[in-house]
C-alpha positions in Angstrom: 91.1 86.1 108.6 91.1 90.4 109.2 90.2 90.9 113.1 87.0 92.7 113.0 88.2 96.4 114.3 87.0 99.2 116.4 86.6 102.4 113.9 86.3 105.9 115.3 84.0 108.0 113.2 82.8 111.9 112.8 83.0 114.5 110.9 86.5 115.8 109.6 87.9 118.3 112.6 85.0 116.7 115.2 88.0 115.5 117.4 88.8 111.9 115.6 92.8 112.4 115.5 93.1 113.6 119.0 90.3 110.5 120.6 92.4 107.9 118.2 96.0 109.4 119.8 93.9 109.3 123.1 93.0 105.8 122.6 96.4 104.8 120.8 98.2 105.8 124.5 96.4 103.5 126.4 98.8 100.5 124.9 95.4 98.4 124.6 94.8 99.0 120.6 96.9 98.3 117.6 96.7 101.1 115.4 97.7 102.3 112.1 100.2 104.8 111.6 101.6 107.3 109.4 104.4 104.8 108.3 101.8 102.4 107.4 100.1 104.9 105.4 103.4 106.3 104.2 105.5 103.2 103.0 101.9 101.3 102.7 103.6 99.6 99.0 106.2 97.9 100.8 104.7 97.0 104.3 101.4 95.6 103.2 102.9 92.4 103.3 103.6 91.9 107.0 105.5 88.5 106.7 108.0 90.5 105.0 109.1 92.1 108.1 110.7 91.8 111.5 110.4 94.0 114.1 114.4 95.0 113.4 113.2 96.1 110.0 110.0 97.6 111.0 112.0 99.9 113.5 114.6 100.7 111.0 112.1 101.7 107.9 110.0 104.3 110.9 113.5 105.8 111.7 114.2 106.5 107.7 110.8 107.9 107.8 111.6 109.9 110.7 114.7 111.2 109.1 113.0 112.1 106.2 110.3 114.4 107.8 113.4 116.0 109.9 114.9 116.8 106.4 111.4 117.9 105.2 111.3 120.2 108.4 107.5 118.2 108.9 107.1 118.5 113.1 103.8 119.7 113.5 100.7 120.0 111.9 99.8 123.4 110.9 96.8 124.7 112.7 96.3 122.4 115.1 99.8 121.5 116.1 99.7 118.2 116.5 103.1 116.5 117.1 104.1 114.7 113.7 106.1 111.4 113.5 105.7 108.0 111.9 104.0 106.9 115.0 100.9 109.3 114.4 98.0 107.4 114.3 96.2 108.2 111.2 93.4 107.3 109.3 93.0 104.5 106.5 91.0 107.1 104.0 94.6 108.0 102.9 95.8 104.0 101.6 92.1 103.4 100.3 92.7 107.3 97.6 96.4 106.6 97.5 95.2 103.0 95.6 92.5 104.8 93.6 89.7 103.6 95.2 87.8 106.8 96.8 88.1 107.7 100.3 85.6 105.2 102.1 85.3 101.4 102.0 82.8 100.5 99.2 82.8 96.7 97.1 85.9 98.0 95.0 88.3 98.1 98.0 86.8 96.4 100.5 89.4 93.8 100.4 92.0 95.7 100.9 90.3 97.1 104.0 90.1 93.9 105.5 93.7 94.0 104.0 95.1 96.9 106.6 92.9 95.1 109.9 95.0 92.1 109.1 98.3 93.7 108.7 97.6 95.3 112.1 96.6 92.0 114.0 98.8 91.8 117.0 96.3 90.0 118.9 95.1 93.7 120.8 91.9 95.0 119.1 92.4 97.3 115.9 91.5 100.4 116.2 91.3 102.5 113.3 89.4 106.1 112.1 88.3 107.6 109.0 86.2 111.2 108.9 85.0 109.5 105.3 83.0 106.8 106.4 81.3 108.7 108.9 78.2 108.5 106.7 79.0 105.3 105.9 78.8 103.5 108.7 75.4 101.2 107.8 77.1 99.7 105.0 80.4 99.2 107.1 78.1 97.3 109.6 76.5 95.0 106.9 79.7 94.1 105.1 82.4 93.9 107.6 81.0 91.1 110.6 82.0 92.0 113.9 82.6 95.4 113.5 82.1 98.3 116.0 82.2 102.1 116.2 83.3 104.8 118.4 81.0 108.0 117.0 82.9 111.4 118.5 80.1 114.1 118.2 81.3 118.2 117.9 78.9 121.6 117.6 78.7 121.7 113.9 79.5 125.4 113.7 83.2 124.3 115.4 83.3 121.4 112.8 82.8 123.9 109.8 85.4 126.5 111.1 87.7 124.2 111.7 87.5 122.6 108.5 87.8 125.9 106.7 90.7 126.7 108.1 92.2 123.5 107.9 91.5 123.6 104.1 92.9 126.9 103.6 95.9 126.1 104.8 96.3 123.3 102.7 96.1 125.3 99.6 97.9 128.6 100.9 100.9 126.7 100.5 102.5 123.6 99.6 102.0 120.9 103.0 105.0 119.0 103.4 102.9 116.4 105.6 100.1 115.8 103.4 102.1 115.3 100.4 103.8 112.6 102.2 100.1 111.2 103.0 98.2 111.5 99.8 99.3 111.3 96.0 96.2 113.0 95.4 97.1 116.0 96.9 100.9 115.5 95.2 98.8 115.9 91.8 96.5 118.5 92.3 99.0 120.8 93.7 101.4 119.6 90.7 98.5 121.4 88.5 98.7 125.0 88.1 95.1 125.4 87.1 93.6 123.2 89.8 96.3 124.3 92.0 94.7 128.1 91.1 90.8 126.9 91.3 91.5 125.6 94.8 93.3 128.8 96.1 90.4 130.7 94.3 87.9 128.6 95.9 89.8 128.6 99.6 90.3 132.5 99.5 88.3 134.2 97.1 85.0 132.9 96.1 83.1 134.6 98.3 82.6 132.1 101.6 81.6 129.2 98.7 84.4 127.0 100.4 82.5 127.6 103.7 78.9 126.7 102.2 79.8 123.6 100.6 81.9 122.4 103.9 78.5 123.1 106.3 76.2 121.2 103.4 78.7 118.7 103.5 78.7 118.5 107.9 74.9 118.8 107.9 74.8 115.9 105.5 76.5 113.8 107.7 75.0 114.4 110.4 71.7 114.1 108.9 72.4 110.7 108.2 73.8 109.8 111.9 70.2 110.8 113.2 68.5 108.6 110.6 70.4 106.0 110.9 72.1 105.6 114.6 69.2 103.8 115.8 69.1 101.1 113.6 72.6 99.6 114.7 72.3 96.7 117.6 72.8 97.6 121.0 76.3 97.4 121.8 77.6 97.8 118.5 78.5 101.7 118.5 79.9 104.1 121.2 79.2 107.9 121.5 81.0 110.6 123.2 80.7 114.4 122.7 84.5 116.4 121.8 83.2 119.0 124.4 82.8 116.6 127.4 86.5 114.9 126.3 87.6 118.3 126.5 86.2 118.5 130.3 87.5 115.5 131.4 89.6 113.4 128.8 91.1 110.9 131.5 87.8 109.9 132.7 86.1 109.8 129.4 88.5 107.7 128.1 87.8 105.7 130.6 84.5 105.5 130.5 84.9 104.8 126.8 87.3 101.3 127.5 84.6 100.3 130.0 81.8 100.7 127.5 84.2 99.0 125.1 84.6 96.3 127.4 88.4 96.9 127.5 90.2 96.9 130.4 92.1 100.3 130.9 95.7 101.1 130.2 97.8 103.7 130.6 96.4 107.0 131.2 96.2 109.0 128.4 99.3 111.9 128.0 98.0 113.8 125.3 96.8 117.4 126.6 93.4 118.8 125.4 93.5 121.7 123.0 90.0 122.8 122.7 89.2 125.4 120.5 86.9 127.4 121.9 87.5 131.3 120.7 85.2 133.5 118.5 83.9 132.3 115.9 85.3 133.5 112.4 82.8 136.2 110.9 82.0 134.3 108.3 81.3 131.2 110.2 79.6 133.5 112.7 77.2 135.2 110.2 75.9 131.9 109.1 76.0 130.2 112.5 71.8 130.1 112.7 71.8 129.1 109.1 74.2 126.1 110.2 72.0 125.6 113.5 68.7 125.3 111.5 70.5 122.6 108.7 71.6 120.5 112.1 68.8 120.9 114.1 67.7 117.1 115.2 71.4 116.5 115.2 72.1 119.4 117.8 68.5 118.1 120.0 70.1 114.5 119.9 73.6 116.1 121.7 72.4 118.9 123.7 74.1 121.5 121.7 72.4 124.9 121.9 72.6 126.6 117.9 75.4 128.9 119.1 78.4 126.9 120.8 79.4 127.6 123.8 83.0 129.0 124.9 85.4 126.1 126.2 88.8 126.9 128.4 91.9 126.7 127.1 94.3 127.5 123.6 92.2 128.5 120.7 93.2 127.3 117.1 95.7 129.8 115.6 94.4 131.7 112.3 94.6 130.6 109.2 
């Protein structure tokens, strides 16, 4: 039987990857990596793999990434390697079952958990399941959640930047992870439509993204209280930026897990000025997320954070 996982949830661009990396670096968790995602069709059956074979296959992927010039994620500079923790939504979507867990892919989700079972807690992440946590709680006995929250205006800004970069030019790393991305990019008509949407639609991409962020946040506000005590832990991206080591130590304690190695990945907060189109709609974004802002002590407009800003798209 697959072990019940701990799943990191939050909106896309809310800090899920950074938190996943920090927790992976403690050595206390078994995590899903880029290698698992990219090679899933081959590696799903753990019984066929020896540690030596896994190491050799990871090195082959490392060489392929080097040949393709893949070194860091565009937009946020996250170093890319076969060991980079990744989201299971890619495995679900590559199987043609959507990016979040549902009845049609529940067994595949359980297979992912079973593949990672090495005696340590299985830690996963998938922003696509952020608004789906009550269904997961009902259908995956023993599952627990770590919710990471970020000011909605910052989430919208980061998501807009990331989406625009994906369609400005072909992203080799995303093409390794996502078969859907490859199919869309290979279709000239769909590619042109997405490039129009992200560059010349008059901000339609921003409004669509902002609507999705607000909808997911409203789901968290409405349903979070229904989870039993001890099933979920909440933290803010801004607090993680201020004290990564202390926040991770507190999180491990709240999860009942003995602390391991201290995290090594440095904070990369995005606290620079908002894009002009985001700034113009910042109060509109705040109105659509009012209850969420109140729940986490956010002001309508995001405060500046110390540290580097995200590169321009």
